[in-house]
N, C-alpha and C positions, 0 to 999 in steps of 0.2 A: 424316375415315376417306376413304377412295376409293371411287366407290357404282360397280363396274364390271357389267357382267353380263354371258353366257351363252346366246347359244338360237340353237337347231337353228330352220332355218325347210322344208317343206316346199312343189315345185313345183308343176305338172299333169301334170306326167311321173316324179313317187311322185317326184324324188330330194331328196334332204336337206344342204344348208345353213350352215354352222357357223359367227358370225362375233361381233364379242366386239364392248360396247360402255356409254358410260359416259348416254348418251339413247338405250330403248331405244324409245320410238312418236318422234325422229326416224331414229333409221336405221331403223328399218319405210316408214315416210313414204319415208325417199334410195328407197329399196330401190323401193318397189309403185312410183311415183313415173318408177319411172327415170329417175333424175337422176340427173347423173355423179360426184357422190359413192358412186353404189350402183356396190356389187359389178356383176364384167364377166355373166360366169354368173347373177343376178338380172336384168340390165336383158337381156338376152334367154326370158325368164319371163310368161309370159301373165298366172298366176297365181300370188300368194305367202300360204298362210300359215305362222304360225304356231303350233311345235307343242311348243318345247318353251322356259322359258326360265330363269333364276338368277342371283341379284345375288350377286358374291362377293367382291367389299368391290378391293382394291388391286388396278388393271392388270397388273399381273408373275402375276399368280395367274390373272387370265381367260385372260392368255397361253400360258398355261402347259398352259389345261383343254383351252383349242382349239384346240389343237397337240396334243394328244391326243385329243383323238376324234376330227376327223379325222386321225389316222392306223388308229380303227379301222374293222370290214370295215363294206357294209352290213346287216346282219340287228343287231351288238352298239348298234350306232343306233340303229335299229328299237327294240331291249329301253332300250335308253336312252327317247328316248321312252315307253315306251310303263309304264317305271315313276315318271316326273317324278323321282331323284328328289331331295333337302332338300342345300347342301349339305356339308354332311356327311358325308355313302354318295356322293353325288357323287364326291368327290374317294378313298373311302377305294375301291372298284368299276374307277376310272383309277388308280389305285397311286401316288397325291400325298400326303401326308400333309399331317393337318387342319390340324399344331400350327400350318402359313400362314397359316389364319383365326383362330388362339386356340380359348378353348374356347363349344364349348355356351352360346350365352346362354339362363339359366332365363325361368323362366313365370309 
């Protein structure tokens, strides 16, 4: 199974940036070190803090979640960051079907 994550960064101006990756540590380094692969938005930032991330599985689902988050208003994004939902709750909040990831694993 693919292991993609959705993440949200906050910059020094309190703006939020949403992205997807299959290697979170590498991607954060790209953003923070202003590498060419880092997003244009984050290259202009003095500081970036990871404020939310969620492993979602397949890339296609990560991209759908990213798209939904990017369409939220700032107050809605702030609520998402504050509540830090797990995947199934995140899908519910965004109006995406939980069936896309299968059943919740049991402990």
